[in-house]
N, C-alpha and C positions, 0 to 999 in steps of 0.2 A: 760320953766323949765330949770334951770341951770344944766349942767352936768360937773362933774370934770373929767379931763383927767389925769391919772397918768402917770408919766414919769419913765423911767427905764434907769439907768446909765449903760453904756457898758464899762467895764474895760478890757484892753488887754495887760497884761504884756508880756515882751519878754524873761525873765529868771525866773527860779524858785525862786531865791532870791527876785526878784521884785514881783512875785506872792504872796509870803508869807507876804511881807510887805503890799501889797495891801489888802490881806485877814485880816491882823491884823487891818488895818485902816477901813475896811468895812466888819465886821464880818457877816453882813446880806447878803452879796453878794453870789449868788448861782453859784458854779463852772459849767462851760460849757465845755464839752469835745466833745463827738460825738453828743450829743444833741438828741439822738433817743428817750429818754423818756421826757426830759425837754421841747423840742420844741413842743411836742404834748400837754403838759399841758398849755404852753403859747398860742398856737394856738386856743385852746378851752377855753381859759380864765379861766382855773381851778387854775392857779397860776399866781401871779403878784408880783415877788420880786422887791425890790427897785433897785437892781443892779445885773448884770451878770458878772462873772469873767471868761473870755475866756482863756482857757489853751492851745489852739491849736498851738500857736507859740513857745511853750517851748520845745526845743529839748530834754532836759534831761528827760522829761516825756514820750517821744515817742520812747524809745529804751528799749531793754532787754539785760541782760548780765548775766554772771555767777559770783556769789559772795559767797565765803565761802561754796561751795558745793551746793548752791541753785540757782535756776533760778529766777532772779529778773526782773519782768515784770513792766515796767513803766505804770503809770496810764492811759495814752492815747494811748497805743498800741492797735490797733483795733483787733477785733476777727479774721478777715481774716488773719492777720499775725500770730496769735497764731496757727491757723490751719496749715498754710503752713510752718512756721519756727520752731514750737515747737511741732508739732503733734506726733512725734516719742518719745519725751522725757516727754511730759505731755499728754498722750493719752486721759485720762478722761476729762481733760479740753478742749481738742480739739474736742472731741465728743460733749460736751455740746455746744461749740461755733458753731458747724455746725448746730445746731437746732435754733440758734438765727436769727429770721427774714429772710429776703431775702439777696442775695449777696450784694445789695446796703447797707443794714443795717449793715451787718457784716463788710463792709469796713469802716463804720463810728463808730459803737458802740464800746465801750471800757469796759474792765473789771473794770477799776477804776470807771467809771461812774456807772456800775452795783453795786459796793460796796457803792458808794456815795449815791445812792438812797435807799439802804438797804431794797429793797423789798423782802418779804418772797418767792416770785415766781421767783427771779432772777436765770436764768439758770446757771450762772457761780458759784453760791455759793455752791451747793452740792459737786462738785469735789474739790473745795478748802478745804472744811471740810474733805473730805475723804483723801486728800493729805497732811493734816496737814500744811496748808499754814499760813503765817504770813502777816499781813497788816502793811505797813510802813506809818506812819503819820508824818507830819512835820508842824512846825509853826516857827515864829521868836524866840520862846522860846527854840527851839530845835526839835529833832526828837524822836520818840518812835516806838516800834514794838508791835503789839497786835496779839496774836493768833486768827485766824479767828473764832474759836468757842466762843471767848469772845467779838467779835466785835459787834454783833447784840444785841440790847436791846429790840426791839419790832417792830411792823409793821412800816417800813420806819424810824426807829430810830437806831442809832449806837452810838459808843463811841466817834465819831469825835467831837471835841470841836469847838465852833464857829470860832476860829481863825486858825483852822487846815485844811490841805488838805490831801487827800489820794494821796500819791506820787508813791507808788509801792506795788506790792505783791511779796512775796518771797515764792517759792514752791520748795520742794525737787524734783529732777528728779525721775520719776517712777523707782522703782526697781523690780516691778512685774506687773501683769495685772491690768488694770483699766477699768471700764465700767461706762456708763451713759445711763439712759433711762428716758423718761418722757411720760406721758399720756396727750393727748389733742385731739381735733377734727381732727388734722392732725399732722405730725411729726415736722413741723417747722412753722414759721410765726404765732405762737399762744402762748398765755400765758398758762403755764402748769397747768393742773388740779392737778397733783402732779409729782414729779421727784425724782430720786434716783441715787446716785453715790456710787460706790464701788471701793476700792483700796486694793490690797493685797500687804503686805510688807514682803516678804519671808526672807529678811536679818535679821529681828528680830522676825519673827513669829507673826506679828500683822495685824490687819484688820482696815481699815478706812471706814467710811460711811458718807453720807450726804443726808439729806432729804430736799426737796424743796416744797413749795406751800402746806404744810400740817401742818402749825403751825404759830404762830405769828412771828417767826423768822425761818431761816434755822436751821436745827437740826442735831445732831449726834444721832445714835442709839447705845449707849455705851454698853448696855447689849448684844445686837446682836453682836457687835464687839468682846466682851470677849468670848461669847459662841462659835462663829465661829473659833476664833484663837485657842481655845483649841481642837476643833474637827478636824481641817485640818491636814493631814499627810504632813507636809511641806517638809521633806527630802525624803520620799519614793514616794510621789505623788500618793498614792492610790486614787481610786474613792471616791466621797463623800459617807459617810455612809448613810444608809437609814434613812430618816426622818430629816437629818440635814438641807437640803435646806428649807423644810417646816417650821421647828422650827425657822430658821433664818428669814424667812419671817414674821412669827408671832411676833417675837421680834422687827423687824423693824416697823411693823404696830403699835405695842404697844408704841413705842417711839414717834409717831406722835401726834400732837395736832390739828387735823383738825376741820374745821367748815363747815356748810352748806352755800353755796353761789351760784351765778348764774352759776358758772362753774362746780359745782358738790357738792354732799352731803359729809358729814363727813364719813358716812359708806362706800361710794364708794371709797373715797380716801384711807381709811384704807385697803380695799380689794385690790385696785390697787397697793398700795405700797408693800403688801405682794407678789403679782405676780411679780412686778419689781425686788424685792430683790431675789426671787428664780431664775429668769431668768438671772440676771446679775451675780449671784454667779455661776450658771452653765456655763455661757460663760467664766467667769474669770478663774475658776478652769480648764476648758478645755484648755484654753490658757497656764495656768501654767504647766499642766502635758503633754500637747500635745497629749492626747489620749481620751478626752471626759470624761464624768462623769454621774452618775446617780442622781436621785432626782429632 
């Protein structure tokens, strides 16, 4: 019996300009950054792309900077550096990063790779939604910025065009408390059954939310955001009114679009999200007021 052996081209540009030219010439090439997701698929023969585009030599993608009042995180900055270098300025994202795999995985895995895979269960996605992040895409045709809540189209599908690369994420520094929590068989080294991120923005009296692993894409709970923003005593810092945390949890759960799968049922995900929303709100409001809260 004859068996065909497929070959895979390995492309390794040294600069971003070269990478964009290579992607334009090979739109089927799959970007390789940390490889924490992609290499698993390759090793188990679940995926066999015709070419890999290795981005690890490109210095421009491996740094973060401050640009126009935002923190611009290059696509190949690993989670470990987000934790150690940006933890005080992007606390919600750092909390999520701490739950990603083992220390070895956090040293390799990248936020850009998380976005590139566009998994609904990506731990980095909920805090980006809550923090009103923007994804920076580039190609030989130019660059564009996409609000993260318009980035995801479906399970493992995004707005990235075949000739484009995710080059950075722009996130406003936290101006108030941020929280992240997820449910799984253990706290880390596990795909979340569901996850939730919360960001309070006291400078303009708004709230940001992000739901993970409870819909075809990461989601915002917009009704919950509007409800909570109107209920919080931003200036006086009074404790949460009775019933606010519970109602907030209900609205968060209502925004989800969960399914039954091997990790959990839709009903359980909805219940767990309501609990996570109440808890993260309690923690965040306690941090904001410095004196605890009810609810």
